C-alpha positions, 0 to 999 in steps of 0.5 A: 547495368548488365550491358555495362558489365558485359562491355567491361568484361569484353574490354578486359579480355581484349586488353588481356589478349593484347598484352599476353600476345606481346608477352608471347612474342618476346617469349618466342623471340627468346626461345628461337633466337637465344635458347634455340639459336642455330648461329644464324641470327644475323641473317634474320630480320631485326626484332622490330620487323618481327614486332610489326608482323606481331602487331598485324597478327594481334589485330587479326587475332582480336578481331576474329576472337571478337567475331566468334564471341570469345570475349562474351561473358560466359558464366555457364559455358564449358571451358573446353568450348573456350579452348576450342575457340582459342585454337580456332582463332589462332589457327585462322589468324596464323593462316591469314598472317602466312597468306599476307607474308607470302603475298608481300614475299617476306620470306625471311621470317623464321618458320621455327619462330612462327611455330614457337610464337603460335604455340606460346600464344595458345598455351599462355592464353589457355593458362591465363583464361583458366586461372581467371575462370577458376578464380571467378568460380571460387569467388562466386562459390563463396558468395562474391561477384553474384548476380541476382535472378528473378524467375517468371513462372513458378511451374515445373519449368521455372522450378527445373531452371532453379534446380539446375542453378542450385547444382552450380554455385560456381555460376554465382547466380542467386534466385531472389524469387518467382513471379506467377499469376497462378502459383503461390508456392515457391521452390527450395525456400525461394518465395513467389513474390507476386504476380507478373503485373508487379514485374516493373515495380520489382525491377525498380525496387530490387537489384535484379541482373537477369529475368528468366522467362519460364512461362508456358506457351499459353503465356506467349502473348505476354512475352513482348510486354515482359521484354519491353519492361526488362529492357527499359530497366536495363535488365537482361532477359533469358527465355526458357522455351516450354518445348525445351524437351524436344531441343538438343543440348546445344540448339543453334539459332540462325536467321532466314531473312528477318526470321529467327530459326532454331536449328534443332540439331546443331552440329559443331562439325558443320563449321568449316574451321572445325571440319578442317581441324578434325580432318587435319588431326585425323590425317596426322594421327593416322599416319603416325599410328600406321608408322608406329604399328606397322610391325604389329600389322605385319605380324597380324597379316602373317597370323591371319594367313597361317591360321585360315585360308582366304584374304587377309582383309575383310571388307564390309559395307557400312553407312557413314557420313550423310547416310552414304555407304562405304567399305570398312576394312578389318583384319579377317577374323572369321572363316572366309565367306561371301560378303553378302552372307555377313551383312545380315548376321550379328556376331554372337558369343562363341560364334562358330564362324570365328577362327582361333586367331580371329577370336583373339583379334576381336577380343583385343580389337586389333581387327579394327587397325586397318580402319586407319586406312579408311580414315586416310581415305576420308570415309572415317574419322579416328573418333566418332560414332561406330558405323553400322551395316545398311541392313541394321540401319534400316531396322534400327531407324524404325526401332530407335528414336534419333538413330539416324542423327549419328550419320551427321558426322563421320563414323569413327574407329573409337567413340564416346559410347565405346570408351564408356563400355557400350560395345557388342551386346549392349543397348542400342538406345544407350549407345545412340544417346552417347553418340548424340552427346558426342555430336552435340558437344564435339571439340578437338579436346573431346577427341583427344580425351576419347583417344586417351581413354581408349589407350588407357582402358586398353583394347580388351572389352568383355562385350566384344566378340 
């Protein structure tokens, strides 16, 4: 029953994508050759030739989307993740199309048309999927399109799962009850319907779309029998591991031979497509930023030279991706001193080492601007956890649990912790929690959101000194 619904939803999305890609083709054609007509339309290939390449793109696009799970039902998934996948699918599909065009030497395809084409596809796909997702969520919140859930285990694990469901009525998941061999009390007016041995009977008597196994590890020998009973009835099974508290927010499952393996710390940026996307964005953003702020950079250079003898830039060793060290650039805000002297000292409020101009630079975070050159070198990213000095890294990794996880991605000029006000004299543990959240939930849109919050909130921070 459930798999039949899932197949229908998959086919519905695939059909919708096919239709909307064709719509995007004609919109892009009108944009390029009518609204943006340069008077050379006769020199281009006829629309039929363009349409054939459009069909090639459509097939590749749908195949890639199916492969990465873009068509799978996702009641509980974040829309930001879906948007990220839409970008991935279209960028890879366009790369494949361009490779094919280059191979067959079809050079008459308008580059402006291709730009209009992929832009239109991405926009239309995001809009139509958002409309569908929000419409379904509104319907589910009002009691329509519901799925019924039976939870096996009325202990703390099962009750925690149910509590999470009650916070999200838009998922359209209703718990009909619990089965438990030892507990008799339900949760939030939801009763215990019986013992585990009654599972088969309940599945035949009631409409149940999903069985959630929330049993302690001591009940593990019963798992296989439970799964067999559910699959025989055609009901989907979800397992909530009893050791969930040691898993990250988004654990990743892999296969090693015939063994399933849980990647305890899955990082979206481990995927090559995501790394390419982020790196391309970093380079483009940094180049544009450097060009736009070049007059400001010149003013700061003059200000540093006039207010304090010594070099304009201050280089300091920091720990970056995969625990490798690099030299991070800043405008010098303190009196000139050997680098080693600054590697083991915290900056404090009213620090006597600072110059007057340096105090202004640090308070406004303008001393960080040279780090765009670190981004171009590949040592840093525009967005990511802030890098720390090796001396303090060695200290924090012993004092703060999970501190070293931040080094699984490139450090950034700004980050999720920073836009949440966690700078300077604030809790290292809380900062790391924010860094880990960023690492586990990275999307390109999340980066854009952090950059916008950095700009909107301004560069001045009361904890920066």
